[in-house]
C-alpha positions in Angstrom: 31.9 91.1 52.3 31.5 88.2 54.8 30.5 85.8 52.0 33.6 86.8 49.9 35.9 86.1 53.0 34.4 82.7 53.5 34.6 81.8 49.8 38.3 83.0 49.7 39.3 81.0 52.8 37.6 77.9 51.4 39.4 78.2 48.1 42.8 78.7 49.8 42.3 75.5 51.7 41.2 73.5 48.7 43.8 74.8 46.3 47.0 75.6 48.3 46.3 73.2 51.2 46.6 76.1 53.8 44.9 75.6 57.2 44.1 77.5 60.2 44.5 74.5 62.4 47.6 74.6 64.7 50.6 72.7 63.5 51.1 69.3 65.0 53.6 68.8 67.7 57.0 67.2 66.9 57.0 63.5 68.0 58.5 62.6 71.5 61.5 60.3 71.5 61.1 57.4 74.1 64.2 55.7 75.5 65.0 52.7 77.7 68.1 50.9 78.4 68.1 48.8 75.2 68.1 45.1 74.7 71.6 44.2 75.8 72.1 42.9 79.4 74.7 44.5 81.6 78.2 43.2 81.1 79.4 41.7 84.4 82.3 39.8 85.7 81.6 36.1 86.6 80.2 36.8 90.1 78.2 33.9 91.5 76.7 34.2 95.0 75.0 31.2 96.5 72.8 32.8 99.2 69.1 32.9 98.6 68.2 36.5 97.7 65.0 38.3 97.1 65.0 41.8 95.4 62.5 44.5 96.4 61.4 47.0 93.9 63.6 50.0 93.6 62.0 52.9 95.5 62.3 56.6 94.4 61.8 60.1 95.7 58.7 61.8 94.4 60.4 63.5 91.5 61.6 60.3 90.1 58.1 58.9 89.6 58.0 60.7 86.3 59.4 59.4 83.0 61.0 62.7 82.3 64.7 62.8 81.4 66.0 65.6 83.5 69.2 67.6 83.8 70.7 70.2 86.0 72.8 73.2 85.1 75.9 73.4 87.4 76.7 76.9 86.2 73.4 78.5 87.3 70.9 77.0 89.6 72.1 73.5 90.4 69.0 72.9 92.6 66.6 73.2 89.7 65.5 70.3 87.5 65.0 70.8 83.9 63.1 68.2 81.8 64.0 67.5 78.0 60.7 68.5 76.5 60.7 66.2 73.4 62.3 63.0 75.1 61.3 60.8 78.0 62.0 57.4 79.4 59.7 54.5 78.4 59.1 54.1 82.2 59.9 55.9 85.3 63.7 55.5 86.2 63.0 53.2 89.2 61.2 50.8 87.0 64.1 50.7 84.5 66.7 50.3 87.2 64.6 47.5 88.8 64.4 45.7 85.6 68.1 46.1 84.9 69.2 45.0 88.4 66.8 41.9 88.4 68.3 40.8 85.1 71.8 41.1 86.4 71.1 39.4 89.7 69.4 36.5 88.0 72.5 35.9 86.0 74.9 36.3 88.9 73.1 34.1 91.4 74.1 30.4 91.6 71.4 29.9 94.4 67.8 31.0 94.6 67.0 34.4 93.3 63.5 35.8 93.6 61.6 39.0 94.0 59.8 40.2 97.3 56.6 40.2 95.2 57.1 36.5 94.6 56.4 35.7 98.3 59.2 33.0 98.3 61.4 32.3 101.3 64.9 33.8 101.1 68.0 34.2 103.2 68.4 38.0 102.4 66.3 40.7 101.0 68.0 43.5 99.0 66.3 46.9 99.1 67.6 49.8 96.8 66.4 53.4 97.1 67.2 55.5 94.1 68.2 59.0 95.3 69.5 60.5 92.1 69.2 59.8 88.3 70.0 63.0 86.4 72.3 64.5 83.9 74.5 67.3 85.2 75.5 70.0 82.6 78.9 71.5 83.5 79.4 73.6 80.3 77.8 73.9 76.9 79.9 71.0 75.6 80.4 68.9 78.8 77.9 66.9 81.0 77.7 63.7 83.1 75.1 61.3 84.1 74.9 60.5 87.8 73.1 57.7 89.6 73.0 57.5 93.4 71.4 54.8 95.4 71.2 53.6 99.1 71.4 49.8 99.3 70.2 47.8 102.4 70.8 44.1 102.9 68.2 42.5 105.2 68.7 39.3 107.0 65.3 37.6 106.4 65.5 35.1 109.4 66.6 37.7 111.9 64.6 40.6 110.4 67.6 42.7 110.9 69.8 45.0 108.8 72.9 43.0 107.9 74.6 45.9 105.8 73.9 49.2 104.2 75.9 51.3 101.8 75.5 54.4 99.6 76.6 53.9 95.9 77.2 56.9 93.5 78.6 56.5 90.0 79.0 59.0 87.2 79.8 58.7 83.5 80.5 61.3 80.9 77.7 62.2 78.4 78.9 62.0 74.9 76.6 65.0 74.0 74.7 67.7 75.9 71.3 66.5 74.9 68.7 63.7 75.9 70.5 61.0 73.8 73.7 61.9 75.6 71.9 61.7 79.0 70.6 58.3 78.2 73.9 56.8 77.3 75.6 58.3 80.3 72.9 57.2 82.7 72.7 53.7 81.2 76.6 53.3 81.5 76.5 54.7 85.0 73.7 52.2 86.0 75.6 49.2 84.7 78.7 50.2 86.5 76.7 50.7 89.7 74.8 47.4 89.3 78.3 45.6 89.0 79.5 47.3 92.2 76.2 46.4 94.0 76.4 42.7 93.1 80.1 42.6 94.3 78.9 44.0 97.6 75.9 41.8 98.0 78.1 38.7 97.3 80.6 39.9 99.9 78.0 40.6 102.5 76.2 37.3 102.1 79.5 35.5 102.4 79.2 34.0 99.0 81.7 36.0 97.2 83.9 34.0 94.7 
């Protein structure tokens, strides 16, 4: 009987292609902010500025794309299982902010890691980067940061401000979250650059 069962199983795999191996998992979609730079007004600040890497809370060290359900447990974070960011959100926001500042600066612009001298250091703490689902067909992407401008010569805090921006999600899924969070990030970056120029006395 055992020999017959083995023979039948082998014949099944050869003739019909059936398999007892588990089905392969569906592919994971990977997202970043795309290749287009943020669209900004012609802000040019002349102060020498160094940007520090955006720092996150522990839960934002992950590349997961997360959402909250406003109608049930708003404190719970849910990841989209088949989608993720190409890098943790602080890394993506740092890259986006660095690109925008580089284009907005008429003076010296570096990063803290470069070790170059600067007039000011800009530090940004990412506090929230999430999609909030308000209803089955309604959601929004929210980014919140704390920005600190440090006077490098005095080693003192020049200014500090909280920024929070939200944008509607075109769909209640991972692609909708990505588009909303990208739009919210670009709007926040524009506000942050305006504020930096004003605080450094180099606003146009």
